[in-house]
C-alpha positions, 0 to 999 in steps of 0.5 A, a space after each residue: 786574792 788567792 784561789 785554787 785552780 786546775 792546771 791540767 792534771 795539777 791543782 795549784 794556787 794562783 794570785 789574782 789581782 785585787 778586785 777580780 770577780 769570782 763566779 762559782 756554780 750553784 750548789 748541787 740539787 738533791 738527786 732523785 730517790 728512785 731514778 729507774 722508777 721515775 723513768 718508768 713513770 715518765 714512759 707511762 705519762 709522757 709529755 705531748 705523746 701517747 703513753 708507751 702502751 699505745 705506741 708499741 705492742 707484740 710484733 712492734 720493732 723498736 730502736 733504743 738509741 742512747 748518747 755516747 760516753 762523751 758527757 758528762 765529765 769526768 765520766 760518771 761513777 754510776 752512769 744514768 744511761 744504763 738504768 734508763 735503758 734498762 727501764 725502757 727495755 723492761 717497759 717494752 718487754 712488759 708490753 709484749 715487745 720481743 727482745 728480737 725486735 729491739 736494737 740498741 744504737 749508740 748515737 756517736 754522730 761523727 765521734 769515734 765508735 766505742 769498743 765493746 768494753 766501753 759500751 758494756 761499761 756505759 750500759 751496765 752488766 744487766 743490759 749487756 746480759 740481755 742485749 749484748 753484743 749482737 743487738 748493740 751497735 754504734 751508729 755509722 754515719 758513713 755506712 751507705 746501707 745503714 743510713 737513709 736520705 729523707 730529702 731536705 727541709 723547706 729551708 734546704 737542710 739535708 736530713 739523712 739519718 740511721 736507717 733503723 729510725 725508718 724501719 722501726 715502729 718507734 725510736 726511743 732516744 735516751 739522753 743525758 743533759 749536761 749542757 744546754 747544747 745537748 738533747 732535743 732534736 740534736 740527739 737525733 740529727 747529730 747523734 744519728 745523722 750523717 756528715 751531710 746532715 750535720 754540716 747544716 749547723 756545724 759550719 763556720 757561718 752558724 758557729 761563728 756568726 749564729 750565736 752560742 751553741 749553748 743558747 736555744 735561741 741561736 741559729 744552731 738550734 733553729 736549724 736543728 728544730 727545722 730538721 727535727 720537725 721534718 724528721 718527725 713527719 716521717 718517723 715516730 720518736 720518743 725522747 727520755 731526757 735526764 738532767 744531772 746535778 753538778 756534784 762532781 766528786 764522790 765522797 771524800 774526794 769532794 772536799 779533797 778536790 774542792 776549789 774552795 779549799 784554802 791551800 793545795 792538798 799535800 798529794 797535789 804538792 807532791 804530784 807535780 814532780 811525777 811524770 805526766 804519764 803517771 798523773 794522766 793515769 790517775 786523773 783518767 781513773 777519776 769518776 764523778 758523782 753526778 746524779 739525776 735530778 729530773 727525767 721526762 719522756 715524750 715528744 722531743 721538742 716538748 720534753 726538751 723545754 722541760 729539760 732546759 727548765 731543770 738544767 737552768 735551775 741547776 746551772 745558771 748564774 746571774 752576772 752583772 755586766 760583762 768584764 774586760 778580761 776573763 781568767 780560765 784554768 781548766 783540768 785536762 778533760 774534754 768530751 772528745 778525750 774520754 777514755 783517750 787523751 787530751 790534745 792542744 785542739 781539745 784544750 782550746 775547745 774546752 776553754 773557748 768552745 765550751 766554757 766561753 760559750 756557756 752563756 745565754 745572750 751575751 758572753 761573760 767577757 765583752 767584745 774586744 776583751 781578753 782571755 787569760 788561760 792557764 793551761 799546759 797545752 800538752 803537745 801530741 795526739 792519740 794517733 788512733 782516736 784523733 787520726 785526722 787531728 794530726 794533719 789538721 794541726 800540722 797542715 791546715 792551721 799552718 795555712 789558715 786559722 780562719 774558720 770560713 777559709 779552712 771550711 772552703 779549702 779543706 773540710 770536704 777533703 778531710 770529710 770524704 778522704 778514703 783513709 779518714 772514712 775507713 778510720 772512722 768506720 773501722 779503727 775507732 777514729 773521730 770523723 775527718 770533719 771533726 777537728 774542723 768543728 772543734 775549731 769552729 766552736 772556738 770561732 765566736 770567742 776568736 772573733 770577739 776577743 782581742 787576744 788569748 794569752 796562755 800561761 803555762 804552755 809546755 811548748 810555745 810553738 804549739 800555742 802559737 800555731 793556734 794564734 794565741 800569745 804565750 806569757 811566762 807568768 800570770 803577772 806577765 799576762 796581767 801586764 799584757 792585758 793592762 796594755 791592751 785594755 787599760 789600767 784598772 781593767 775588770 777581770 772575771 774568773 769562772 771557777 770550773 769545775 763544775 761547769 755552769 752557764 752565765 746569764 749576763 745582765 746590765 752594762 759591762 763591768 
């Protein structure tokens, strides 16, 4: 069975064993014809909340927070956050709220801060002309004067958030949902939280033993709900959540980059001879055609329930029985490499943290199964954006790959070290704790899988540092899987992109 797959920045044809099950995403839902109008309509008729006209007026102070550009992937050609924020501002101004009483905050959490140019691209020229740059800022989780400690939930989970939430009469959060992990209370407690808040759910115990982060019934989301409901008792919050369809490629690129083609297009057959740097420049310039299919506003918890219903309608795919083995081949993209570059930790996270976790209930591959991953695992790190990743890869992974052990021995040191805190606050670096969370997200897969076999790695030692096995070819990987799982093992291939979520029913295949 021949299939087209992404291998880093290349599109290649691979031969899969006969009997391989192939799962593909549902077709894209039709976009909203008037997205900005739907945002305004949602603000005037919110769910579980009074309308905006009853929440603010002349003299009201308002914070408008918005997701950072990590999602969707690739970045959208027409990012919906700009029109949504613009619609929110228009509604506020029409109700008598002064521009001087409104502040925009990019909810970066422990991600890197974004440059003025990147924020301008995200929000669009019209929003920037009215609010930028003095009234637009990145959240700073390490600014003592910029965060406030609200204490702890009854369960003992710390709640520290951006001080603007408490100083505002209303905080409006503009969210774009690309996976079921995002949105809801996570927007506020992660995007506008601190390390002490975020570590309550981004820890080895929760991420390895608490179920998939993509499953709303997981412990991860239980803790976020507890923190969010506690926060809502102290502040007035209003969410505006948008669901995107899964139309990845715009115009003629849709057919050109489609994985359903019979053969590799000629430009990709030629591009394999180009230097990696040249291919990276081209791939980093690609923009997606994702478009809004639904938008709701109101109480964060109630809005998110509606968001998930629409997201599941677009993304969820039924799978009859788990498989013994899973074959993945992914492009060189990651939420944490947007406007930057991929690295080995992010490549592992994309496969084992994101795609493996995109399931409700049970994963696509059974416990004791095998993942075969076609990925180049390019060595090296962006020394500015991924500053703490370098030491994590070279020092921490050389001593342990166990999330529980590395959390106990190393995490707090990285999170509080002065040079990493400075780099996060002033040098556009991810927080010192971030590489740990990237690794912990792989923990559920690493706990359940018997082996991860990598094909196509540029350097064997990079893959072996993470505890994966290298195979010289797919044929060698199939043989190794057969030796572990037995002859006639069942194999599943998830054809990505676009991403989708698996709902597994029935017995293992």
